[in-house]
C-alpha positions in Angstrom: -31.0 1.6 -56.7 -32.9 -0.1 -53.8 -32.5 0.5 -50.1 -33.5 -2.1 -47.7 -33.8 -1.5 -44.0 -33.6 -4.5 -41.7 -34.9 -4.2 -38.1 -32.3 -4.6 -35.4 -32.4 -7.7 -33.4 -33.2 -7.4 -29.7 -30.9 -7.8 -26.8 -30.1 -11.4 -25.8 -30.0 -12.0 -22.1 -28.4 -15.1 -20.8 -28.5 -15.8 -17.1 -25.4 -17.1 -15.5 -25.6 -18.6 -12.1 -22.5 -18.6 -10.1 -21.5 -19.7 -6.6 -18.8 -18.5 -4.4 -17.5 -20.0 -1.2 -16.2 -17.4 1.2 -14.3 -17.8 4.3 -15.4 -15.6 7.2 -13.1 -15.1 10.2 -14.4 -14.1 13.6 -12.6 -11.1 14.8 -12.9 -8.9 17.8 -13.3 -5.2 17.4 -9.9 -4.6 19.0 -8.3 -6.9 16.4 -10.0 -5.0 13.5 -8.8 -1.7 15.0 -5.3 -3.0 15.5 -5.1 -4.1 11.8 -6.5 -0.7 10.8 -3.8 1.0 12.8 -1.1 -1.2 11.3 -2.3 -0.5 7.8 -2.2 3.2 8.5 1.2 3.0 10.1 2.6 1.2 7.1 1.1 3.7 4.7 2.5 6.7 6.7 6.0 5.1 7.1 6.3 4.3 3.4 5.0 7.8 2.5 7.5 9.5 4.8 10.3 7.3 3.4 9.3 8.3 -0.1 9.4 12.0 0.8 12.9 11.6 2.5 14.3 10.0 -0.6 12.8 12.7 -2.8 14.3 15.5 -0.8 17.7 13.8 -0.5 17.8 13.1 -4.2 16.7 16.7 -4.9 19.7 17.9 -2.8 22.1 15.8 -4.8 20.6 16.7 -8.1 20.7 20.4 -7.3 24.3 20.1 -6.2 25.2 18.3 -9.4 23.9 21.1 -11.6 25.3 23.9 -9.4 28.7 25.4 -10.4 29.6 26.5 -6.9 28.0 25.5 -3.6 27.6 27.8 -0.6 28.8 26.6 2.8 25.2 25.7 3.7 24.9 23.8 0.4 28.1 21.8 1.2 26.7 20.9 4.6 23.4 19.8 3.0 25.2 17.8 0.3 27.5 15.9 2.6 25.3 15.7 5.7 21.6 16.4 4.8 21.3 14.1 1.8 22.9 11.0 3.4 21.0 11.6 6.6 17.7 11.7 4.7 18.5 8.5 2.8 19.4 6.8 6.1 16.2 8.2 7.7 14.3 6.9 4.7 15.8 3.4 5.2 14.6 3.5 8.8 11.0 4.4 7.8 11.0 1.6 5.2 12.1 -0.8 7.9 9.3 0.5 10.1 6.8 0.1 7.3 7.9 -3.5 6.7 7.6 -4.2 10.4 4.0 -2.9 10.4 3.1 -5.1 7.4 4.7 -8.1 8.9 2.9 -7.5 12.3 -0.4 -7.2 10.4 0.4 -10.4 8.5 1.3 -12.4 11.6 -1.9 -11.1 13.4 -4.0 -12.3 10.4 -2.2 -15.6 10.3 -2.9 -16.1 14.1 -6.6 -15.3 13.5 -6.7 -17.9 10.6 -5.1 -20.5 12.8 -7.6 -19.9 15.6 -10.7 -19.9 13.4 -12.6 -23.1 12.9 -15.4 -24.0 10.6 -18.5 -25.1 12.5 -21.7 -26.7 11.3 -24.8 -24.4 11.3 -27.1 -25.0 14.2 -30.8 -25.7 13.5 
């Protein structure tokens, strides 16, 4: 029986050269801050909407598995759950409004931006 050991071949490095053309938009600090605020608002609105839906659905699921509801439970079932779902829809609408406002602001910046030749 013979054993042969072959040396491992080394790492082959192949250089790849790539180019990328990027578009850079000139923005004022106030525009950047406004877009940041709109992003934050959208995130908060969608998070609150998610929480409202979760609590409203939790009320309905709890009522579905309960044999008898207390008077407070009936009020929550018929008033609290639907109110939370409606409140959730309001927060979703506000989140969509924030995203659309950000998009229209970015589109305005794109329209106003022009490519200029570099100066020597």
